[in-house]
N, C-alpha and C positions, 0 to 999 in steps of 0.2 A: 649860872653865875659868870658874868662877863667883867673881867678885871683888867685894868691897865696898871702896869707897874712902872713907876717913874724912879729916877735916881741916877747919879753919876757912875761912870765906870769905876769899879773897885769898891762899890758900896755893899756888894753882896746881893744885888738885885737878881742876878741870874740864879744864884743859889736859892733864894726865896721862891722864885718862880718854879724851880724844879720841885721844891718841897710842897708847894701849894698844889701843883699838878698831880703829884703822886697821891696826896691825901684825898683830893676831891675828884680824881680821875678826869682831869681836864687837859686839853692839848696846850702845849707851850708854844705860842706863836712868837718866834723871835725873828725880827727883820734881819739880824746878822746871819742867823742860820739859813734863812731863805736866800739871801744874797750868796752865801758860800755854796749852797746846794746848786744854784743856777750857774755859778761860775765854774764849779768843778765838773758839771755836766755839759758845759759849753753851750748852754741854751742861748736863744736870741736875747732873752732878758739878761742872762749872765754876761754875755759879751758887752751889752750896753752898760751894765753896772760896773764891770771890770774897767771899762774905759774911763769912768769917772774916778774910781778908786786909784787906778794907776797914775792918774793926773793929780792925785792928792785932793780931789774935790769931793764934796758931799753929793750923794745921789739926789737928783732933783725931786722935789715934792711929788710931781705928777707921776713919776716912775714908782716911787715908794708907795704912794697911795694906791696905785693900780695893783701892786703885788699884794698889799695887805688886804685889799678888798677881795681879790681873787682867793686868797688863802682862807679868809673868814667865811667865804661862800661854800667851803668844803663841808661835807656831811658831819665830820667829827667836831665842828665848831658850833653846830646848831644849838646845843644845850649850854654852851659856855666855853670860855677860853681864858688864858692868861696871856695878855699882849705885852711883850717885852721889847723895848727899843723903839716904840711908836706910841703916841706922837712925839716928835721932837720940837715942834713949833706950833703956833696957833693955827695956821692954815691946815695943818695935818689934823689937829684936834677937832676943828670944825668939820673937816671932810669925814672923819671917822664917825661923827654923829649922823651922817647921812646914810650909813649902811650898817651901823651897829649901835645898840642901846647899852651903854656902859653902866654897870651897877656901882662901881667904885674905882677911883683913881688913887692908888696907894703909893706914896713916895717913901722909898727906902733911903733915909737921910744919914749922911756921914760927913763930918767936916773934912775939908780939903787936906788939911795937914795929916789927918789919920789915913786918908786914902793914899796920899803920897808915901807915907811910911809903909803902908801895907804893900803897895805895888812896887815901889823902888827896892823893897827888901826881899822881893822874890828872887829865888835862885834855881838853877837847874843843874843836877848832878851830871858831870861829864861821863862818869863811869856807868851808872845804872839808869840814868834818865829820870830819876825821881824829882818831881817838882817840890821845892822846899822853900824855906824862908830863913832869913838870918837869925830870927828868934829861935829857930829849931835846930840850928847847926850844932855840932859837937866839935869843939876846938876848931871852928871855922870850916869844918868838912861835913859832908852828907851824913845825916844822922842814921841812915839805913845801911850804907856800905862803906862809909869813910872816904868816899871819893872826893876829888876836887869839884868845886861848884863854879858856875859861871852865871853872869847876868845877861838876860835877853836884851837885845837892843831897845825894844819898846818898853822895857822896865827901867831904863835910866831915868833919874829924877827929872831932868829937863824935858824929856819926852812925855813923861807922865803929866807934868804941869801943863804942857802944851795941849795934850789930849783933854784934860779937864776943862781948860778954857774953851777949847773948840766945841766940846760936847755939853757945855753948861746948859741946863734947861732954862729957857726964858721964863721970866716971872709971869708973863702974860698967860702962859699955859697953866701955871699953878692957879692964877687968879680966875681963869676960865672955869676950872673944875671946882674951885671954892664957891663961885657964884652959882654953879649948878647944884651945890650941896652934896657933892659926892667925893670930896677930897679928904684924904687922911694922910698923916705923916707918922712914920715909925722910925725912931732912932735905932741905928744899927751898931751901936757901940758894944753890945753884948755878944755872946756866942750866937751862931746861926740858929741854934735850938731856941734860945731865949728870945731872939728877934722874931722867930716864927710864932712863938706864943702870943706876942703882941699883934702880929699880923692876923693870926687865927681868931683873936677876939673880934676883930673887925669883920672877918669873913662869916663868923657864926651869926652875927647880927643880920647879915644879908640873907643867910639861909633861913633865918626865922621869920623874915618878912614875907 
């Protein structure tokens, strides 16, 4: 089962990827994780990727395609995978078809306003390090230890809005998978468990074919 997960940051796409991988024993192939691994290990690729990230630029298609192709050639991906964070544009989607046969492209969909509410409401406890949310605080303080909380720089509303705009999935990628007959959309307004129930209905049809 070879799955592409699409969706904006904050939609719960990564969470759904983890649940799918655990249930179906598939590797979670995240371009973000691959980038971070190479950067932290100071590899040649990591240095190249870091130079673009430090400059505030997107990593070029040819570099991203190269690392995804290399990762999918690993033995653990032969029977299937969940691809998260790729493709981000039409050239990447077309390139992916040259080295992988995708069964389904599933979009975890959530309105921008709800994503902004979720992400800009995230907090971090200064005392115990607990990641929390304004919806869970008790009298404005950490629900676990009562400590003061702070907002991460990248969770400020204006930063979240900028990220959403920058990482918006082009319509032509959606159209591409629709035309191939392998596109599905799942609304992520419910809990992660209920969202997965919808995702799993799609996956069970793939397994039965």
